[in-house]
Every structure is written in structure tokens, then in C-alpha cells.
C-alpha positions in Angstrom: 28.6 114.5 118.0 26.4 114.5 114.9 22.8 113.4 115.2 22.0 110.3 113.1 19.2 107.8 112.7 20.9 105.5 115.3 22.3 108.0 117.8 22.0 111.6 119.0 23.8 114.1 121.2 23.0 113.4 124.9 21.7 109.9 124.4 21.6 108.0 127.6 23.1 104.6 128.1 20.9 101.8 126.7 18.3 104.3 125.6 16.4 102.8 122.7 15.4 105.0 119.8 11.8 104.1 118.6 11.5 106.7 115.9 13.4 109.6 114.3 11.3 112.4 112.9 12.1 115.3 110.6 9.8 117.9 108.9 8.3 116.5 105.6 10.4 117.6 102.5 7.3 119.5 101.3 8.0 122.0 104.2 11.4 122.7 102.7 9.9 123.2 99.3 7.3 125.6 100.7 10.1 127.5 102.5 12.1 127.8 99.3 9.0 129.0 97.3 8.6 131.8 99.9 12.2 132.8 99.5 11.9 132.8 95.7 8.7 135.0 95.9 10.5 137.5 98.1 13.4 137.5 95.6 11.1 138.2 92.7 9.2 140.9 94.5 12.4 142.6 95.6 13.7 142.5 92.0 10.4 144.0 90.6 10.4 146.8 93.2 14.1 147.7 92.6 13.6 147.5 88.8 10.6 149.8 89.0 12.6 152.3 91.1 15.5 152.1 88.7 13.2 153.2 85.9 11.8 156.1 87.9 15.2 157.7 88.8 17.6 159.4 86.4 20.4 157.1 85.2 23.2 159.2 86.4 22.2 158.7 90.1 20.6 155.3 89.6 22.0 153.1 92.3 18.9 150.9 92.1 20.2 149.2 88.9 23.1 147.7 90.9 20.9 146.9 93.9 18.3 145.3 91.6 20.9 142.6 90.8 22.9 142.4 94.1 20.0 142.3 96.6 17.8 139.6 95.0 20.8 137.4 94.4 21.9 137.8 98.1 18.4 137.1 99.4 18.2 134.0 97.2 21.6 132.6 98.2 21.3 133.3 101.9 17.6 132.3 102.1 18.2 129.0 100.4 21.2 128.2 102.7 19.1 129.0 105.8 16.1 126.9 104.7 18.4 123.9 103.9 20.4 124.3 107.1 17.3 124.5 109.3 15.7 121.5 107.6 18.9 119.4 108.1 19.2 120.2 111.8 15.5 120.1 112.7 15.3 116.5 114.1 13.5 114.8 116.9 13.9 111.5 118.7 11.2 109.4 120.3 12.8 106.9 122.6 11.7 104.4 125.3 12.4 107.1 128.0 11.5 110.5 126.5 11.1 112.7 123.4 14.0 114.9 122.4 13.9 117.7 119.9 16.8 119.6 118.3 15.3 122.9 117.3 17.6 125.3 115.3 17.2 128.9 116.4 19.6 130.5 114.0 22.3 129.4 111.5 24.7 128.3 114.2 22.7 127.6 117.4 20.4 124.7 118.2 18.1 124.4 121.2 17.8 120.9 122.7 14.5 120.2 124.4 13.5 117.0 126.2 10.3 115.7 127.8 10.4 112.4 129.8 7.4 110.1 129.5 6.9 110.5 133.2 6.2 114.2 132.7 4.2 113.9 129.5 0.5 113.6 130.0 -1.4 114.3 126.7 -0.9 114.3 123.0 -2.6 116.6 120.5 -2.5 116.4 116.7 -3.8 118.7 114.1 -3.3 119.8 110.5 -2.9 123.5 109.6 -5.1 123.4 106.5 -7.1 121.0 104.2 -4.2 120.5 101.7 -1.8 119.5 104.5 -4.6 117.2 105.9 -5.0 115.5 102.5 -1.3 114.9 102.4 -1.4 113.5 105.9 1.0 116.2 107.2 0.4 118.0 110.4 1.6 118.9 113.9 2.1 116.7 117.0 2.2 118.3 120.4 3.2 116.4 123.5 1.9 118.3 126.5 3.9 118.3 129.8 2.3 117.9 133.2 2.9 121.5 134.0 0.8 122.6 131.0 -2.3 120.7 131.8 -5.2 122.9 133.0 -8.7 122.2 134.2 -10.4 123.3 131.1 -9.6 121.3 127.9 -10.2 124.3 125.6 -7.4 126.2 127.5 -5.0 123.3 127.0 -5.8 123.0 123.3 -4.8 126.6 122.7 -1.7 126.5 124.9 1.8 125.5 123.9 4.4 126.2 126.7 8.1 126.0 126.9 7.7 122.6 128.6 5.8 121.1 125.7 7.3 119.4 122.7 5.9 120.5 119.3 6.7 118.6 116.1 5.7 120.5 112.9 5.2 119.2 109.4 5.1 115.5 110.4 4.0 112.9 107.9 1.3 110.5 109.2 0.9 112.9 112.2 -2.3 111.2 113.5 -0.7 107.8 113.5 2.4 109.2 115.3 0.2 110.8 117.8 -1.6 107.5 118.5 1.8 105.8 118.7 3.0 108.3 121.4 -0.3 107.8 123.2 0.5 104.1 123.3 3.9 104.8 124.7 2.4 107.0 127.4 -0.2 104.4 128.4 2.4 101.6 128.5 4.9 103.7 130.4 2.4 104.6 133.1 0.4 101.4 133.3 2.9 98.7 132.3 6.4 100.2 132.5 8.2 96.9 132.1 6.6 96.4 128.7 7.9 99.7 127.2 11.1 97.9 126.1 8.9 95.6 124.0 7.2 98.4 122.0 8.1 98.1 118.3 9.7 101.2 116.6 7.2 103.4 114.6 7.2 102.7 110.9 6.0 105.7 108.8 3.8 103.8 106.4 0.0 103.5 106.1 -1.7 100.9 108.3 -1.3 97.4 107.0 2.1 98.1 105.5 4.2 98.6 108.7 5.3 95.1 109.5 
């Protein structure tokens, strides 16, 4: 089964999808830029080595063409592949993340609202913060410790971490709302509106 905006692998009967999230396209661009930089640096190194070695034994002239092109092609395919398969679902019952680990395998991680206890949001740098792109972490009950500072620096296998999320703070507040409703007024969870990734005042 292919994951789409309306259904996903392992979806339970009558499970309502409230929001489908993927890394912001800028994350893909940054990944591609890194690949291009590695390609250029590799080409420069091999080109320099080719000029320092006698032509009759100069294998670096061939490698200077083959290796950078290989890095560029494979790297681009990996970035695009991971971007396409990295998808998460927020439903009325849980949060589900499909996390690609290599070109062929994808880990599926789930956390029910009954086991989720806390949401943390942050942006890795000022540029990302200005673009309203950041990370959302949903902590599991097993992660919670007595000291808040320990929790803030801890991400365990039971937690769900969503990276490069647009409007990350708003999504964190939305998940907080789901948690509160689920634990305090469980019958009203079905009435929660799906999250709309737009600035406040433009969502409905």
C-alpha cells in the first residue's frame, strides 16, 4: 500500500487523519546543495591530484570525471527518495511516522495519544526560525523524567520526532490540544478540525 494524503499503511478502521506532514521542501534543497558541494570538492581534489602525477600513470583524470558524476547522481536520487518517503500522520488516535532508513527500507513508528504526554518544539537556527521551520517532538510516557532539563535533552526510541516542519510551533500547539482533549474530554476528539498549515486567521 502506498501512503497518500487520505490513507496510509496500517491505518485502523475508522481512524481519522487530522494532518499529514512532510519535511519542508527547503530541507530537500539544503540536502541537494550539500551533495553538490561534495561533488565539487571531490572534483577539485582529483583534478589537483591529476596535475601532480605523470600523465602515463594518471588514473585520477578518469576518476575526476567518474567519481563526481557518480556522487551527484546517487546523492540526488537518495535525497529525493528519502524526501518522498519521509511522511507522518497525525490522527484522532495516534501519531504515525514513516522514517526511511536506507534506499529500500522504511521504519514505521507509532505513538498513541494515551502514551504521549508532552510536546516540545524548537528551531535549529535563526534562519529556520524566521522561515517558521523547526522540529516537533512528541514525548512518550516512558521518556518523562523528574527534571525538565533532562527531558528537554532526551529523545528516545519511544518518542516521535518530526524534522523540518513548517509552522512547527502551531503544529506543536495543535498536538497539545489533541492531547488535552484526548485525556480530558475523549468523546470530543472526533470533533477536532484537521490542522491547516496556514498562518493564524487564514485557516478556516
